[in-house]
N, C-alpha and C positions, 0 to 999 in steps of 0.2 A: 645653686643655680639649677633648675630643673625644665625639661623639656617634656612635652606631653607623651612623645615617644620618637624613637631612635632606630632607624632601621641600619643594619651592618650589612655595608657593601664590600666589595673585593676592593674597590677603589677609596674606600673611606666611609665614615659614618655621614647619614643624613637625617637632620634633625626635623621635627614637625611640631609646631603648636596648632590648636584647634581653638579658634575664636568665634563666639556667637555674635556676629557682627556682620553687618552689610558691607562695610568697608574697612579699609585697613591702614594704618599709618606706622611709623617707625617704633612707636610705643610699644606696639603689638608683638614687635619681632626682636624685643630687647634682650631676652633669654638665647635667642638664636646667634644675635650678633656678637654676643659675649661668647657665647661656645664657639663660634666659628673663629674668632680672636684669638682664644686659647687653644686652637688645633684641635678641639674636640669632635667636631662635625667638618664635613667638606664644604657640605652647603645646607641650606635650612629653608624650610616652606611655612608660611603661615596659612593656614587652611581656613577659609570663611565661608559665610552664606551669600554669595555673590557669584559674579562671572568674570571670566578673563583671568588673565596672569600678568603680572607686574614686577619688576625688579626694584627692589626696595633699595638695596645696597649689594657691594660685589658678593656672589653667591647665597645671597638672601632674598627669596621671592615671596610675594603673596599670590594664592592660587584659589580662585572661587570653585567652590564645590560644585555649582550649578554648572560649570563648562564640562564637568565630568560625566554629567548623566544627560540622556536625551530627554 
């Protein structure tokens, strides 16, 4: 299992997957879902070429990079 990158925080690890797509579904988050289930991360984010933030599952989100830049 491999996430693109993991940030270590005081409250736990946060995993990230980066996808070159304009929309996201659960298959894009499978590594994050498994890592969360195994307790390796406290939450995960699929970063994609779009806008907005949506919850895919508990603790796993899709975050559009276009929402982060003006």
